[in-house]
Structure formats: C-alpha cells, structure tokens
C-alpha positions in Angstrom: 0.0 -15.4 -26.8 -1.0 -17.0 -23.5 2.5 -18.3 -22.9 3.9 -14.8 -23.6 1.5 -13.2 -21.1 2.5 -15.8 -18.4 6.2 -15.1 -19.0 5.6 -11.3 -18.7 3.6 -11.8 -15.5 6.2 -14.1 -13.9 9.0 -11.6 -14.9 7.0 -8.8 -13.3 6.5 -10.6 -10.0 10.2 -11.7 -9.6 11.6 -8.4 -10.7 9.4 -6.7 -8.1 10.8 -8.7 -5.3 13.8 -6.4 -5.7 11.6 -3.3 -6.0 10.7 -1.0 -3.2 9.8 -2.9 0.0 7.4 -1.9 2.7 7.8 -3.4 6.2 4.4 -2.9 8.0 3.6 -3.4 11.6 0.5 -2.6 13.7 1.1 -0.6 16.9 -1.5 -0.9 19.6 -1.8 2.1 22.0 -3.9 2.6 25.0 -6.3 5.6 24.9 -4.5 7.1 27.9 -1.2 6.9 26.1 -2.2 8.4 22.7 -0.8 11.9 23.3 2.4 10.6 24.8 2.8 8.1 21.9 2.3 10.6 19.2 4.6 13.1 20.8 7.4 10.5 21.3 7.0 9.1 17.8 7.3 12.6 16.3 10.4 13.4 18.3 12.0 10.0 17.6 11.4 10.4 13.9 12.8 13.9 13.8 15.9 12.8 15.7 16.7 9.5 13.9 14.6 9.2 10.7 14.8 12.7 9.2 16.2 13.9 5.9 19.2 11.8 4.8 18.7 9.1 7.4 19.2 5.4 6.5 15.9 4.4 8.1 12.6 5.9 6.7 9.4 5.4 8.6 5.8 6.5 7.8 3.0 6.5 10.3 -0.7 6.1 9.7 -3.7 6.2 12.0 -5.9 3.2 11.4 -9.5 4.4 10.8 -11.5 1.2 10.2 -11.3 -2.5 11.0 -10.4 -4.4 14.2 -7.3 -2.3 14.7 -9.2 1.1 14.3 -7.8 4.0 16.4 -4.4 2.3 16.6 -1.5 2.9 14.2 0.4 1.4 11.3 4.2 2.1 11.1 5.8 1.5 7.7 9.5 1.3 7.0 10.3 1.8 3.3 13.5 0.3 1.8 14.8 -0.2 -1.7 15.6 -3.9 -1.2 15.4 -6.6 1.4 19.1 -6.2 2.4 18.5 -2.7 3.7 16.3 -4.2 6.5 19.4 -5.6 8.1 20.4 -2.1 9.1 19.1 -1.1 12.5 19.8 2.3 14.2 20.6 1.1 17.7 20.3 4.6 19.2 17.0 5.2 17.5 15.7 1.7 18.7 16.8 2.4 22.2 14.9 5.8 22.3 11.9 4.1 20.8 11.6 1.3 23.4 12.3 3.7 26.3 9.9 6.5 25.3 7.2 5.2 23.0 4.3 3.5 24.8 2.9 0.8 22.5 2.5 -2.9 21.9 3.8 -4.2 18.5 1.5 -6.5 16.6 1.7 -8.3 13.3 4.6 -7.5 10.9 4.4 -8.1 7.2 6.6 -7.4 4.1 5.2 -6.1 0.8 7.0 -5.5 -2.5 5.7 -2.7 -4.8 4.6 -4.1 -8.1 6.0 -1.4 -10.4 4.5 -2.8 -13.5 0.9 -2.7 -12.2 1.2 0.4 -10.0 0.1 3.9 -11.2 2.3 6.4 -9.3 2.3 10.1 -9.6 4.2 11.1 -6.5 1.5 13.6 -5.6 1.3 13.2 -1.8 1.2 16.8 -0.5 -2.0 17.3 1.5 -3.3 13.9 0.3 -3.3 12.0 3.6 -6.3 9.6 3.1 -5.7 6.0 2.1 -8.2 3.4 0.9 -6.7 0.0 1.2 -7.9 -3.3 -0.3 -6.2 -6.6 0.5 -7.1 -9.4 -1.8 -6.2 -13.0 -2.5 -6.5 -14.5 -6.0 -6.8 -18.0 -7.2 -3.7 -19.6 -8.6 -5.4 -20.9 -11.7 -7.0 -17.4 -12.3 -3.9 -15.3 -11.9 -3.8 -14.3 -15.5 -7.3 -12.8 -15.3 -6.3 -10.9 -12.1 -3.2 -9.4 -13.5 -4.5 -8.7 -17.0 -7.2 -6.4 -15.4 -4.7 -4.6 -13.1 -2.2 -4.0 -15.9 -4.9 -2.7 -18.2 -6.4 -0.5 -15.5 -3.0 1.2 -15.0 -3.1 2.2 -18.7 -6.6 3.6 -18.2 -5.4 5.6 -15.2 -2.6 7.0 -17.3 -5.0 7.9 -20.1 -7.3 10.0 -17.9 -4.4 11.5 -16.0 -5.6 10.5 -12.5 -3.8 12.9 -10.1 -3.1 10.4 -7.2 -1.3 7.1 -6.7 -2.8 3.7 -7.0 -0.1 1.3 -5.7 -0.2 -2.5 -5.9 2.0 -4.6 -3.7 2.7 -8.3 -3.5 2.9 -9.8 0.0 6.2 -11.6 0.3 6.3 -12.4 4.1 4.1 -12.4 7.1 0.9 -13.9 5.7 -0.9 -17.2 6.1 -1.9 -17.8 2.5 -0.5 -17.4 -1.0 -1.3 -14.8 -3.8 -2.1 -11.9 -1.4 -2.1 -8.4 -2.9 -2.6 -5.0 -1.3 -4.0 -2.1 -3.4 -3.5 1.4 -1.9 -5.4 4.4 -3.3 -4.4 8.0 -2.3 -7.0 10.7 -1.7 -7.4 13.9 0.2 -10.2 12.7 2.4 -13.4 10.6 2.4 -15.2 13.3 0.4 -12.5 13.2 -2.2 -12.7 9.4 -2.4 -16.5 9.6 -2.8 -16.2 12.2 -5.6 -13.6 10.0 -7.3 -16.1 7.1 -7.3 -18.9 9.3 -8.7 -16.9 11.3 -11.2 -13.7 9.6 -12.1 -14.6 6.0 -12.2 -17.0 6.5 -15.2 -14.1 8.2 -17.0 -11.8 5.4 -16.1 -14.2 2.8 -17.5 -14.6 4.8 -20.7 -10.8 5.1 -21.1 -10.5 1.3 -20.5 -13.1 0.5 -23.1 -11.4 2.9 -25.6 -8.1 1.2 -25.1 -9.2 -2.4 -24.7 -12.9 -2.5 -25.4 -13.5 -5.1 -22.7 -14.2 -3.5 -19.2 -17.3 -5.6 -18.5 -15.6 -8.8 -19.6 -12.3 -8.1 -17.9 -13.9 -6.9 -14.7 -16.1 -10.0 -14.4 -13.0 -12.2 -14.9 -11.2 -10.1 -12.3 -14.0 -10.6 -9.7 -14.1 -14.3 -10.5 -10.3 -14.6 -10.0 -10.6 -13.6 -6.3 -10.7 -16.1 -3.6 -14.3 -16.4 -2.5 -13.7 -16.6 1.2 -11.2 -13.7 1.7 -10.7 -10.0 1.2 -11.0 -6.8 3.1 -11.0 -3.0 2.9 -9.5 -0.6 5.3 -9.0 3.2 5.6 -5.9 4.8 7.1 -4.8 8.5 7.6 -1.2 9.5 7.0 0.4 11.4 9.9 3.1 13.7 8.4 4.5 14.9 11.8 5.1 11.3 12.8 6.8 10.4 9.5 10.0 10.8 7.7 10.1 13.5 5.0 9.7 12.3 1.4 12.8 12.8 -0.6 
C-alpha cells in the first residue's frame, strides 16, 4: 500500500510539471510612482495582454510581508515552452512607460491532483498565501493530508479555489509548496475560518476518520525553520481577462 501511495505521489508531481505554470515576479514601485505605475500597467495590459493574446498577466497588490505595498505580476502559461514567447512590442512599451524595479522571479506548477478549483473568481479578489517546505522523509504525510483535504473541500462544496503549486525554479531549497486560498476580503476569510473550517473537519472525519491524526502528521512533516503567510489583493484592471 505504501509503495502504491509513493508511486501515485511521484506520478502526480511529474505530471504537474507539464500542468499550468505560473511565473511570478515582485515589482517594487516608489510611492511617488504608484499612480503612474498602475495607469501604465493597465494600459499595457489592455493593449498587449487582452482577450486572445498569447501572453496573460495578472497583477496583485502585496498587502503583508517585507514587500507590502508593492506588486506581484504573474504570467500564466500552459507549459514551460510557452515562456519562450515574448511580445517585443509589449516589452518595449513596458520598459519605456512602467516605473518599477523587478525583483525575484520564480516558477510554480499547479498541482492539479491536490488543488480544489471552482473557477469562481468574480468579485473574489482577496488571496491568502502560505509557502511551506516539507521534509523529504515526511513527504507522504504532507501529501496524504493535502489529497484528503481536497476531497473534504469537494464534499462541503466550498465555493472558492484552494490551489496548491510546486516550486520548480527560483528557490533556494527543495520541496517548496505554495497554497493559495481565494476569498472576497479579510472578513470573508475570517468567516471561513469560523464557520467553514469546522464543516471541513467534519467532512474529513466522515470520509477518512482521521483529521487529528493526519493534521498532526502534516504539521510534523513541515520543515521546522521555514514557512510564511502572505496576503495579496487581485487587481482586475491591471490584469488580463480570464477566458
């Protein structure tokens, strides 16, 4: 049984390298340039990254952490090969008109097998983001909990996405995972924690009868010295339309 689980988890990881890819970069903007930045990004996106464009970008305001009040710009592609395409006119406009300094760039692959995705984005611009690292010898415990949690989300019919992504480039350590929850706002996130998490635990126990045990193993699977939580706000006017 354990060998079967390991095989399934390995297949899930390698198959997701060819799943949806997110290229994420941090953009630092001086306070005096914020209005000009947002206006230029909105115009550039409308001109070069609109409906039917080969490049799709999504922009977020960073709300917490050392990069707070700056921005995250995310390019979404179906596979790594699509990153080779660059719109030269769009890039030229960007560097001429958008005041910013680019920071760290990283690549993430959506783990389709562990992610719960409803596609319900309209008006839901709040993101809670956890970035975690798990111990290599405890990876089964980490992924068992995530896979089972997805089934519990499905059972209660949670209305918003919970996406799980594997870092595939741009990091300094192995086994790094990003979990992204979608909400309307901070109040909605707080209400979810109060009202929906108990339902999620009940559904998990009904399905697997082991929330306390599995959650404890999940917590113990995490690297003791590393992990963080951030909040972002999606900016529709500075982003490509969802198609």
